MDAnalysis code that builds the backbone (N, CA, C; Angstrom):
import MDAnalysis as mda
import numpy as np

u = mda.Universe.empty(282, n_residues=94, atom_resindex=np.repeat(np.arange(94), 3), trajectory=True)
u.add_TopologyAttr("name", ["N", "CA", "C"] * 94)
u.add_TopologyAttr("resid", np.arange(1, 95))
u.add_TopologyAttr("resname", ["MET", "GLY", "PRO", "TYR", "GLU", "HIS", "LEU", "ILE", "HIS", "VAL", "LEU", "ASN", "PHE", "MET", "ALA", "PRO", "ALA", "TRP", "GLY", "LEU", "ALA", "VAL", "ILE", "CYS", "ALA", "LEU", "CYS", "ALA", "ARG", "GLY", "MET", "THR", "ARG", "TRP", "GLY", "LEU", "PRO", "ARG", "ALA", "ALA", "TRP", "ARG", "VAL", "ARG", "THR", "GLN", "VAL", "TRP", "VAL", "ASN", "GLY", "TRP", "LEU", "GLY", "VAL", "SER", "VAL", "LEU", "LEU", "GLY", "GLY", "LEU", "MET", "LEU", "TRP", "GLY", "VAL", "ASP", "GLY", "LYS", "MET", "ALA", "THR", "TRP", "SER", "ALA", "LEU", "VAL", "LEU", "VAL", "SER", "ALA", "THR", "THR", "GLN", "TRP", "LEU", "MET", "CYS", "GLN", "ALA", "TRP", "ARG", "ARG"])
u.atoms.positions = np.array([
    [0.903, -1.179, 0.001],
    [-0.054, -0.028, 0.062],
    [0.928, 1.225, -0.012],
    [0.517, 2.163, -0.846],
    [1.322, 3.312, -0.960],
    [0.946, 4.463, -0.001],
    [1.620, 5.590, -0.099],
    [1.292, 6.729, 0.805],
    [-0.104, 7.292, 0.557],
    [-0.557, 7.224, -0.675],
    [-1.849, 7.781, -0.854],
    [-2.945, 6.963, -0.320],
    [-2.787, 5.651, -0.315],
    [-3.756, 4.806, 0.276],
    [-3.645, 4.950, 1.698],
    [-2.509, 5.099, 2.437],
    [-2.472, 5.341, 3.817],
    [-3.211, 6.615, 4.144],
    [-3.013, 7.578, 3.427],
    [-3.716, 8.852, 3.686],
    [-5.229, 8.679, 3.654],
    [-5.715, 7.966, 2.689],
    [-7.203, 7.696, 2.513],
    [-7.718, 7.061, 3.766],
    [-6.860, 5.988, 4.268],
    [-7.377, 5.206, 5.396],
    [-7.479, 6.103, 6.567],
    [-6.395, 6.944, 6.793],
    [-6.373, 7.793, 8.071],
    [-7.526, 8.741, 7.954],
    [-7.716, 9.355, 6.794],
    [-8.888, 10.298, 6.689],
    [-10.281, 9.670, 6.800],
    [-10.344, 8.421, 6.302],
    [-11.685, 7.637, 6.519],
    [-11.809, 7.256, 8.015],
    [-10.676, 7.026, 8.663],
    [-10.806, 6.721, 10.092],
    [-11.314, 7.884, 10.877],
    [-10.873, 9.117, 10.526],
    [-11.186, 10.335, 11.345],
    [-12.535, 10.991, 10.798],
    [-13.174, 10.561, 9.657],
    [-14.177, 11.176, 9.135],
    [-15.527, 11.160, 10.022],
    [-15.781, 10.029, 10.669],
    [-17.033, 9.916, 11.546],
    [-16.903, 10.984, 12.931],
    [-15.660, 11.211, 13.324],
    [-15.582, 12.106, 14.466],
    [-15.693, 13.527, 13.958],
    [-15.075, 13.807, 12.779],
    [-15.386, 15.195, 12.332],
    [-16.753, 15.524, 11.895],
    [-17.301, 14.513, 11.209],
    [-18.734, 14.638, 10.762],
    [-19.700, 14.865, 11.868],
    [-19.496, 14.133, 12.941],
    [-20.414, 14.290, 14.200],
    [-20.130, 15.662, 14.781],
    [-18.808, 16.064, 14.780],
    [-18.545, 17.251, 15.476],
    [-19.274, 18.529, 14.717],
    [-19.286, 18.325, 13.355],
    [-19.966, 19.451, 12.627],
    [-21.506, 19.325, 12.829],
    [-21.962, 18.239, 12.810],
    [-23.434, 18.067, 13.149],
    [-23.863, 18.547, 14.537],
    [-23.056, 18.148, 15.505],
    [-23.316, 18.570, 16.904],
    [-23.350, 20.170, 17.005],
    [-22.327, 20.733, 16.407],
    [-22.070, 22.270, 16.560],
    [-23.306, 23.018, 15.799],
    [-23.667, 22.483, 14.574],
    [-24.675, 23.124, 13.755],
    [-26.036, 22.849, 14.525],
    [-26.377, 21.703, 15.043],
    [-27.636, 21.487, 15.707],
    [-27.634, 22.279, 16.899],
    [-26.602, 22.380, 17.737],
    [-26.679, 23.274, 18.888],
    [-26.901, 24.665, 18.624],
    [-26.273, 25.131, 17.575],
    [-26.465, 26.486, 17.161],
    [-28.039, 26.817, 16.710],
    [-28.546, 25.747, 16.010],
    [-29.988, 25.924, 15.548],
    [-30.994, 25.747, 16.635],
    [-30.484, 25.001, 17.738],
    [-31.521, 24.893, 18.884],
    [-31.453, 26.022, 19.886],
    [-30.653, 26.972, 19.641],
    [-30.548, 28.138, 20.721],
    [-31.814, 28.993, 20.691],
    [-32.568, 28.913, 19.631],
    [-33.804, 29.560, 19.571],
    [-34.966, 28.922, 20.422],
    [-34.801, 27.711, 20.828],
    [-35.812, 26.993, 21.370],
    [-35.630, 26.743, 22.830],
    [-34.825, 27.615, 23.439],
    [-34.591, 27.517, 24.887],
    [-33.170, 27.011, 25.294],
    [-32.484, 26.535, 24.431],
    [-31.086, 26.144, 24.897],
    [-30.288, 27.393, 24.879],
    [-29.485, 27.589, 26.068],
    [-28.716, 28.887, 26.094],
    [-27.760, 29.087, 25.044],
    [-27.656, 30.254, 24.686],
    [-26.759, 30.689, 23.490],
    [-25.283, 30.073, 23.644],
    [-24.826, 29.468, 22.770],
    [-23.538, 28.795, 22.872],
    [-22.427, 29.932, 23.172],
    [-21.692, 29.629, 24.203],
    [-20.641, 30.620, 24.659],
    [-19.432, 30.508, 23.624],
    [-19.243, 29.513, 23.064],
    [-18.096, 29.298, 22.149],
    [-18.619, 29.445, 20.742],
    [-17.624, 29.753, 19.847],
    [-17.934, 29.824, 18.429],
    [-18.080, 28.440, 17.867],
    [-18.826, 28.361, 16.685],
    [-19.114, 27.101, 16.098],
    [-17.824, 26.474, 15.684],
    [-16.886, 27.176, 15.151],
    [-15.509, 26.707, 14.821],
    [-14.825, 26.074, 15.904],
    [-14.792, 26.723, 17.125],
    [-14.111, 26.144, 18.240],
    [-14.910, 24.754, 18.716],
    [-16.133, 24.843, 18.617],
    [-16.863, 23.666, 19.037],
    [-16.619, 22.517, 18.127],
    [-16.529, 22.801, 16.821],
    [-16.169, 21.714, 15.892],
    [-14.708, 21.167, 16.102],
    [-13.890, 22.188, 16.479],
    [-12.340, 21.766, 16.634],
    [-12.360, 20.896, 17.830],
    [-12.913, 21.332, 18.967],
    [-12.832, 20.541, 20.127],
    [-13.431, 19.068, 20.059],
    [-14.702, 19.142, 19.579],
    [-15.437, 17.876, 19.364],
    [-14.765, 16.982, 18.445],
    [-14.229, 17.453, 17.400],
    [-13.429, 16.701, 16.377],
    [-12.243, 15.992, 16.950],
    [-11.494, 16.724, 17.511],
    [-10.169, 16.096, 18.128],
    [-10.465, 15.190, 19.260],
    [-11.557, 15.438, 20.116],
    [-11.964, 14.586, 21.237],
    [-12.546, 13.166, 20.602],
    [-13.246, 13.417, 19.530],
    [-13.805, 12.216, 18.909],
    [-12.705, 11.317, 18.267],
    [-11.659, 11.885, 17.588],
    [-10.610, 11.212, 17.085],
    [-9.894, 10.430, 18.183],
    [-9.717, 11.211, 19.227],
    [-9.037, 10.414, 20.351],
    [-9.872, 9.333, 20.922],
    [-11.268, 9.381, 20.908],
    [-11.997, 8.316, 21.428],
    [-11.822, 7.139, 20.359],
    [-11.806, 7.481, 19.133],
    [-11.782, 6.374, 18.084],
    [-10.330, 5.738, 18.183],
    [-9.299, 6.505, 18.452],
    [-8.061, 5.921, 18.677],
    [-7.968, 5.016, 19.883],
    [-8.520, 5.456, 20.937],
    [-8.548, 4.718, 22.219],
    [-9.295, 3.379, 21.972],
    [-10.428, 3.416, 21.191],
    [-11.179, 2.154, 20.948],
    [-10.366, 1.262, 20.008],
    [-9.566, 1.864, 19.042],
    [-8.639, 0.992, 18.265],
    [-7.612, 0.355, 19.060],
    [-6.910, 1.107, 19.945],
    [-6.027, 0.631, 20.813],
    [-6.437, -0.438, 21.742],
    [-7.689, -0.272, 22.307],
    [-8.208, -1.070, 23.373],
    [-8.721, -2.526, 22.687],
    [-9.402, -2.409, 21.587],
    [-9.915, -3.715, 20.958],
    [-9.110, -4.137, 19.819],
    [-8.291, -3.277, 19.314],
    [-7.405, -3.743, 18.150],
    [-8.251, -3.745, 16.773],
    [-9.295, -3.482, 16.790],
    [-10.089, -3.247, 15.574],
    [-10.887, -1.930, 15.438],
    [-11.178, -1.486, 14.335],
    [-12.044, -0.263, 14.241],
    [-13.410, -0.624, 13.945],
    [-14.314, 0.245, 14.364],
    [-15.695, 0.144, 14.093],
    [-16.437, -0.754, 15.093],
    [-16.079, -0.938, 16.290],
    [-16.765, -1.730, 17.248],
    [-17.932, -0.731, 17.623],
    [-19.150, -1.270, 18.117],
    [-20.221, -0.506, 18.590],
    [-20.006, 0.213, 19.757],
    [-19.191, -0.289, 20.680],
    [-18.796, 0.249, 21.948],
    [-18.045, 1.629, 21.628],
    [-17.249, 1.603, 20.672],
    [-16.394, 2.723, 20.264],
    [-17.323, 3.815, 19.699],
    [-18.129, 3.433, 18.880],
    [-19.139, 4.388, 18.294],
    [-19.953, 4.950, 19.368],
    [-20.542, 4.166, 20.455],
    [-21.321, 4.651, 21.437],
    [-20.515, 5.669, 22.283],
    [-19.216, 5.389, 22.624],
    [-18.400, 6.323, 23.236],
    [-18.260, 7.638, 22.620],
    [-18.118, 7.552, 21.180],
    [-17.932, 8.656, 20.386],
    [-19.119, 9.573, 20.421],
    [-20.339, 9.006, 20.378],
    [-21.548, 9.830, 20.512],
    [-21.644, 10.402, 21.877],
    [-21.478, 9.694, 22.949],
    [-21.518, 10.214, 24.319],
    [-20.531, 11.265, 24.614],
    [-19.304, 11.034, 24.113],
    [-18.279, 12.135, 24.429],
    [-18.659, 13.318, 23.623],
    [-19.042, 13.357, 22.345],
    [-19.348, 14.394, 21.566],
    [-20.628, 15.147, 22.131],
    [-21.564, 14.440, 22.607],
    [-22.894, 15.059, 23.173],
    [-22.589, 15.840, 24.393],
    [-21.657, 15.056, 25.249],
    [-21.336, 15.645, 26.535],
    [-20.590, 16.955, 26.407],
    [-19.638, 16.868, 25.541],
    [-18.682, 18.084, 25.224],
    [-19.530, 19.239, 24.798],
    [-20.430, 18.978, 23.720],
    [-21.314, 19.991, 23.251],
    [-22.167, 20.490, 24.356],
    [-22.771, 19.746, 25.175],
    [-23.604, 20.203, 26.297],
    [-22.820, 21.217, 27.201],
    [-21.522, 20.842, 27.450],
    [-20.800, 21.600, 28.388],
    [-20.403, 22.919, 27.692],
    [-20.002, 22.888, 26.357],
    [-19.726, 24.155, 25.692],
    [-20.916, 25.080, 25.591],
    [-22.108, 24.531, 25.465],
    [-23.240, 25.416, 25.354],
    [-23.821, 25.802, 26.602],
    [-23.137, 25.396, 27.734],
    [-23.568, 25.818, 29.017],
    [-24.928, 25.557, 29.390],
    [-25.330, 24.288, 28.907],
    [-26.900, 23.879, 29.201],
    [-27.235, 23.622, 30.650],
    [-26.147, 23.412, 31.487],
    [-26.455, 23.059, 32.911],
    [-26.964, 24.269, 33.702],
    [-26.657, 25.505, 33.125],
    [-27.146, 26.687, 33.733],
    [-28.606, 26.987, 33.577],
    [-29.227, 26.353, 32.750],
    [-30.687, 26.522, 32.477],
    [-31.646, 26.516, 33.652],
])
């Protein structure tokens, strides 16, 4: 496998974390009109934080089980992203 294929594999490994980060940040921004406190951080910062935390969760799952794509890793990814977004939106102050 060449360097191009390795790059594609790494980007495909990180894609779910970054996709979920974008979705979480945009959904939180859209929900501010319905009672969720206004996000204290910018959307770009929220995506950045959620994306790198998500990649670290995926790496942790890969190192723990030795394979990519286990349901426990996906569940942990969703849980970490949602909790981080909740904290960044300061929803506990409601």
